[in-house]
MDTraj code that builds the backbone (N, CA, C; nanometers):
import mdtraj as md
import numpy as np

residues = "MET LYS THR LYS PRO ASP PHE MET LEU VAL VAL LEU ALA ALA PHE GLY LEU GLY LEU ALA ALA THR MET LEU LEU PRO MET THR THR SER SER SER VAL ALA ALA PRO ALA SER ALA LEU GLN ALA GLY VAL ILE GLN PRO GLU".split()
xyz = np.array([
    [-4.4648, 1.4729, -1.4602],
    [-4.3208, 1.4509, -1.4819],
    [-4.2531, 1.4226, -1.3462],
    [-4.1723, 1.3169, -1.3425],
    [-4.1037, 1.2811, -1.2209],
    [-3.9785, 1.3640, -1.2011],
    [-3.9485, 1.3955, -1.0753],
    [-3.8297, 1.4762, -1.0470],
    [-3.7115, 1.3819, -1.0255],
    [-3.5978, 1.4186, -1.0776],
    [-3.4741, 1.3390, -1.0603],
    [-3.4180, 1.3685, -0.9230],
    [-3.3574, 1.2718, -0.8564],
    [-3.2957, 1.2963, -0.7276],
    [-3.1737, 1.3883, -0.7449],
    [-3.1430, 1.4627, -0.6409],
    [-3.0319, 1.5514, -0.6478],
    [-2.9028, 1.4730, -0.6637],
    [-2.8115, 1.5247, -0.7460],
    [-2.6857, 1.4528, -0.7747],
    [-2.6001, 1.4352, -0.6454],
    [-2.5930, 1.5408, -0.5628],
    [-2.5164, 1.5281, -0.4384],
    [-2.5719, 1.4234, -0.3470],
    [-2.7056, 1.4110, -0.3433],
    [-2.7666, 1.3101, -0.2583],
    [-2.7283, 1.1682, -0.3023],
    [-2.7233, 1.1464, -0.4341],
    [-2.6853, 1.0155, -0.4879],
    [-2.5393, 0.9898, -0.4543],
    [-2.4540, 1.0919, -0.4703],
    [-2.3084, 1.0720, -0.4424],
    [-2.2888, 1.0416, -0.2945],
    [-2.3559, 1.1157, -0.2068],
    [-2.3431, 1.0917, -0.0646],
    [-2.3963, 0.9559, -0.0213],
    [-2.5065, 0.9111, -0.0833],
    [-2.5614, 0.7816, -0.0515],
    [-2.4660, 0.6705, -0.0938],
    [-2.4055, 0.6848, -0.2113],
    [-2.3077, 0.5840, -0.2597],
    [-2.1833, 0.5813, -0.1710],
    [-2.1414, 0.6995, -0.1272],
    [-2.0237, 0.7068, -0.0370],
    [-2.0535, 0.6431, 0.0960],
    [-2.1708, 0.6732, 0.1514],
    [-2.2108, 0.6132, 0.2795],
    [-2.2233, 0.4639, 0.2729],
    [-2.2809, 0.4158, 0.1603],
    [-2.2927, 0.2698, 0.1455],
    [-2.1572, 0.2034, 0.1337],
    [-2.0681, 0.2639, 0.0592],
    [-1.9330, 0.2112, 0.0477],
    [-1.8592, 0.2111, 0.1775],
    [-1.8757, 0.3193, 0.2551],
    [-1.8106, 0.3287, 0.3858],
    [-1.8657, 0.2231, 0.4812],
    [-1.9949, 0.2038, 0.4818],
    [-2.0531, 0.1012, 0.5680],
    [-2.0069, -0.0366, 0.5289],
    [-1.9995, -0.0639, 0.3985],
    [-1.9550, -0.1948, 0.3523],
    [-1.8081, -0.2167, 0.3922],
    [-1.7252, -0.1125, 0.3837],
    [-1.5863, -0.1242, 0.4187],
    [-1.5705, -0.1534, 0.5672],
    [-1.6543, -0.0916, 0.6494],
    [-1.6392, -0.1140, 0.7943],
    [-1.6961, -0.2466, 0.8352],
    [-1.8061, -0.2924, 0.7730],
    [-1.8713, -0.4145, 0.8197],
    [-1.8158, -0.5429, 0.7590],
    [-1.7614, -0.5331, 0.6366],
    [-1.7191, -0.6550, 0.5700],
    [-1.6052, -0.7308, 0.6419],
    [-1.5024, -0.6654, 0.6912],
    [-1.3985, -0.7422, 0.7627],
    [-1.4513, -0.8096, 0.8899],
    [-1.5491, -0.7489, 0.9564],
    [-1.6038, -0.8074, 1.0789],
    [-1.6838, -0.9343, 1.0468],
    [-1.7502, -0.9385, 0.9331],
    [-1.8319, -1.0546, 0.9012],
    [-1.7526, -1.1677, 0.8422],
    [-1.6417, -1.1378, 0.7746],
    [-1.5663, -1.2453, 0.7066],
    [-1.4651, -1.3116, 0.7999],
    [-1.4148, -1.2392, 0.8995],
    [-1.3105, -1.2985, 0.9832],
    [-1.3762, -1.3594, 1.1075],
    [-1.3650, -1.4889, 1.1193],
    [-1.4257, -1.5580, 1.2321],
    [-1.3217, -1.5899, 1.3416],
    [-1.1946, -1.5661, 1.3134],
    [-1.0921, -1.5972, 1.4104],
    [-1.0175, -1.4711, 1.4529],
    [-0.9598, -1.4756, 1.5706],
    [-0.8835, -1.3631, 1.6224],
    [-0.7370, -1.3938, 1.6011],
    [-0.6595, -1.2939, 1.5630],
    [-0.5171, -1.3163, 1.5414],
    [-0.4512, -1.3608, 1.6713],
    [-0.3814, -1.4699, 1.6652],
    [-0.3149, -1.5284, 1.7841],
    [-0.1650, -1.4971, 1.7790],
    [-0.1024, -1.4794, 1.8913],
    [0.0423, -1.4559, 1.8941],
    [0.1169, -1.5744, 1.8359],
    [0.2290, -1.5513, 1.7728],
    [0.3057, -1.6580, 1.7096],
    [0.3828, -1.7445, 1.8095],
    [0.4170, -1.6857, 1.9209],
    [0.4936, -1.7629, 2.0199],
    [0.4448, -1.7320, 2.1606],
    [0.4934, -1.8100, 2.2566],
    [0.4582, -1.7869, 2.3977],
    [0.5179, -1.6546, 2.4458],
    [0.6346, -1.6162, 2.3883],
    [0.6980, -1.4921, 2.4285],
    [0.6137, -1.3725, 2.3878],
    [0.5572, -1.3779, 2.2671],
    [0.4682, -1.2670, 2.2232],
    [0.3395, -1.2636, 2.3036],
    [0.2958, -1.3788, 2.3508],
    [0.1724, -1.3820, 2.4281],
    [0.1943, -1.3366, 2.5696],
    [0.3202, -1.3263, 2.6119],
    [0.3489, -1.2806, 2.7470],
    [0.3463, -1.3977, 2.8479],
    [0.3569, -1.5175, 2.7965],
    [0.3536, -1.6341, 2.8848],
    [0.4946, -1.6607, 2.9350],
    [0.5087, -1.6636, 3.0682],
    [0.6416, -1.6942, 3.1260],
    [0.6395, -1.8377, 3.1718],
    [0.7306, -1.9163, 3.1152],
    [0.7393, -2.0563, 3.1474],
    [0.8592, -2.0829, 3.2361],
    [0.8373, -2.1147, 3.3615],
    [0.9563, -2.1430, 3.4506],
    [1.0222, -2.2725, 3.4081],
    [1.1520, -2.2696, 3.4209],
    [1.2293, -2.3915, 3.3806],
    [1.2882, -2.4594, 3.5015],
])
top = md.Topology()
chain = top.add_chain()
for i, resn in enumerate(residues, 1):
    res = top.add_residue(resn, chain, resSeq=i)
    for name in ("N", "CA", "C"):
        top.add_atom(name, md.element.get_by_symbol(name[0]), res)
traj = md.Trajectory(xyz[None], top)
């Protein structure tokens, strides 16, 4: 007769998998870095 895995182990494994997916998914899908909307936000000083 096969033994069933412990319920807490299954819950912790599912939680860990979800946590890893939550942390890694945004890094893999976003290929661009957020850019400032204007030169003022970027800190660029343009002499006139």
